[in-house]
Every structure is written in C-alpha cells, then in structure tokens.
VOGU-3710 file (C-alpha; in Angstrom, 3 decimals, decimal comma):
1> mkrpalsail> -1,072/17,291/30,958  -1,262/18,348/27,335  2,409/19,378/27,199  3,872/15,958/28,234  1,562/14,204/25,793  2,662/16,531/23,002  6,366/16,030/23,763  5,857/12,270/23,869  4,165/12,386/20,481  6,971/14,525/19,043
11> algafatvaa> 9,602/12,163/20,459  7,822/9,146/18,982  7,541/10,924/15,640  11,257/11,730/15,622  12,104/8,126/16,542  9,857/6,801/13,756  11,475/9,171/11,242  15,002/8,058/12,195  13,955/4,388/12,091  12,366/4,818/8,664
21> qqrgsphdah> 15,483/6,551/7,335  17,661/3,703/8,606  15,387/1,104/6,986  14,936/3,080/3,768  11,662/4,297/2,421  8,862/1,967/1,317  9,576/3,283/-2,198  13,212/2,095/-1,914  12,055/-1,267/-0,577  9,637/-1,613/-3,501
31> haavdargaq> 12,377/-0,970/-6,066  14,771/-3,330/-4,299  12,103/-6,036/-4,478  11,506/-5,311/-8,184  15,257/-5,607/-8,810  15,457/-8,889/-6,880  12,480/-10,416/-8,687  13,800/-9,025/-11,972  17,152/-10,744/-11,479  15,380/-14,034/-10,815
41> vmgfdqtrts> 12,909/-13,787/-13,719  15,277/-12,200/-16,259  18,409/-14,104/-15,303  20,736/-11,116/-14,856  21,685/-8,631/-12,139  19,580/-5,495/-12,530  22,309/-3,282/-11,031  24,822/-4,384/-13,693  22,472/-3,555/-16,568  20,455/-0,630/-17,895
51> hhfrlyqdgg> 16,895/-0,790/-19,166  15,426/1,775/-21,542  11,858/1,987/-22,781  10,888/4,137/-25,749  7,413/5,140/-26,909  7,072/5,566/-30,666  4,221/6,603/-32,937  3,984/3,028/-34,195  4,750/1,238/-30,891  7,952/1,365/-28,919
61> aidvsandpd> 11,101/-0,435/-27,865  12,623/-2,228/-24,893  16,414/-1,873/-24,845  18,633/-3,553/-22,249  22,416/-3,471/-22,113  25,247/-4,400/-19,787  26,712/-1,372/-18,002  30,246/-2,718/-18,514  31,091/-3,431/-22,178  33,368/-6,271/-21,010
71> dagsrdairr> 30,590/-7,987/-19,009  29,884/-10,818/-21,456  27,866/-12,733/-18,848  25,292/-9,954/-18,446  25,261/-9,220/-22,187  24,590/-12,856/-23,062  21,933/-13,231/-20,350  20,181/-10,099/-21,649  20,177/-11,540/-25,160  18,728/-14,860/-24,011
81> hlahiatrfa> 16,045/-13,141/-21,965  14,954/-10,631/-24,605  14,838/-13,234/-27,398  12,734/-15,460/-25,129  10,437/-12,688/-23,921  9,798/-11,384/-27,454  8,527/-14,856/-28,387  6,333/-15,044/-25,273  4,888/-11,554/-25,778  4,142/-12,324/-29,441
91> agrfdapmlv> 2,143/-15,325/-28,219  0,195/-13,137/-25,767  2,024/-14,431/-22,662  2,726/-11,594/-20,206  3,321/-13,514/-16,991  7,000/-12,420/-16,699  6,227/-8,697/-16,151  3,629/-9,667/-13,530  6,225/-11,813/-11,742  8,848/-9,046/-11,814
101> hdtnvpgtdd> 6,516/-6,260/-10,679  4,199/-8,328/-8,456  1,155/-6,656/-9,980  -0,985/-6,765/-13,095  1,118/-4,529/-15,350  -0,892/-1,847/-17,184  -1,561/-2,680/-20,809  -0,802/-6,400/-20,572  -4,431/-7,568/-20,531  -5,073/-5,695/-23,776
111> larlhalvtw> -1,745/-6,790/-25,274  -2,585/-10,419/-24,524  -5,996/-10,046/-26,151  -4,600/-8,162/-29,169  -1,332/-10,112/-29,469  -1,924/-11,005/-33,137  -1,953/-7,273/-33,967  1,425/-6,443/-32,387  4,888/-7,389/-33,658  7,623/-8,022/-31,064
121> ryvetpgggr> 10,948/-8,271/-32,924  14,155/-9,094/-31,071  17,331/-7,333/-32,272  20,816/-8,036/-30,904  22,783/-4,927/-29,923  26,480/-4,610/-28,999  25,728/-4,395/-25,263  22,702/-6,684/-25,103  19,478/-6,524/-27,058  16,342/-4,674/-27,984
131> idivttrpda> 12,741/-5,588/-28,702  11,094/-3,420/-31,343  7,333/-3,261/-30,851  5,139/-2,282/-33,800  1,380/-2,040/-34,307  -1,038/-0,083/-36,461  -4,092/-0,630/-34,235  -4,918/2,367/-32,008  -6,129/0,191/-29,093  -3,003/-1,987/-29,234
141> laavhrflaf> -0,807/1,116/-29,531  -2,423/2,616/-26,426  -1,751/-0,657/-24,559  1,907/-0,680/-25,687  2,321/2,883/-24,438  0,691/2,102/-21,057  2,968/-0,930/-20,695  6,139/1,010/-21,548  5,263/4,056/-19,401  4,782/1,729/-16,427
151> qiaehrtadd> 8,173/0,111/-17,127  9,893/3,518/-17,228  8,598/4,304/-13,748  9,193/0,850/-12,269  12,736/0,477/-13,573  13,560/4,115/-12,738  15,076/4,672/-16,177  14,425/8,428/-16,424  13,407/7,785/-20,042  11,016/10,295/-21,548
161> avvarrp> 7,474/8,900/-21,705  6,632/11,193/-24,620  5,698/9,536/-27,917  8,389/10,182/-30,526  9,171/9,215/-34,102  11,024/5,930/-34,463  14,672/6,666/-35,357
//
C-alpha cells in the first residue's frame, strides 16, 4: 500500500514540475507583470529599453536608454517620463514606483518625508535620459540607496549595488 501511494506522489510531483516549467516560474511571472505595469506607467516598452541604477556616495542615478539608437519613439518616451518623474519625486510623490512594482517600494516613505533634502535633476542623454539624485543627509542617502537597490533587483539590471564615487 505504501508503494502505490509513493509512486502516485512522485507522478504528481513530476506532472507539477512539467506544468510549472511550461507556465514559467512565479519569479518570471512577477517580472513579466512588472514589465507590463512599467510599460503602462512609464509609457514605453520595457523590452526595448535598458534601465540602470547607480549608487553613489552622494546619492545615485537612474539611467534609461533605448536599446536601438534609431528608436526615436522609445528615446522620446523615456525623456518625457524621466523629466516628469524627476519633478514628481522632487515634490515627494512616489506613487509611480508603487504602481509599477505593486508594492510599497523600499525607501520611498523616507524619500517622501525628506523630499526637500534630495535633489532629483533630469539630464537628457543621447539614448534617453538620466536622473541624478543628490543629498547630503545620511538618512535621505540611506533611503536613496534602498530605493535604487530595490530597482536593480526588480528591473533585473545586473548593476552593481555597491556605493561608488560619482563619475
């Protein structure tokens, strides 16, 4: 009696593994949902663009560019989004990251509270744009770093989450 039950359990386990592989992992589903919400909130296709997040001793940077240098539509959408989001972040409004990630993004509560102590400066780049983030307050700096480290993981950028000197 134990042997048939064991083989049934093994068969069910193998079936569940094959079904999960065909559906993709929950991790893959999570990132697909982030990309879909990101496209809606940011106004550009996440698969046609690259995000990079840098942690610096005085803050950090958010850099987004079109993967194809000839993709003017993505480049222009990136520029509109980053210019807009820099203004919102400077005003302490962090609802966009929550909408994209469907969670309270680490650091945003503190960044909203300390928004007057952080500078969010939009800079146009050849492929899109960048937001330079600067603060001298240790608590705001810690919040910036939590926010950017979360973004590195969520956007699967493979950026180094080590604090570096600003170039």
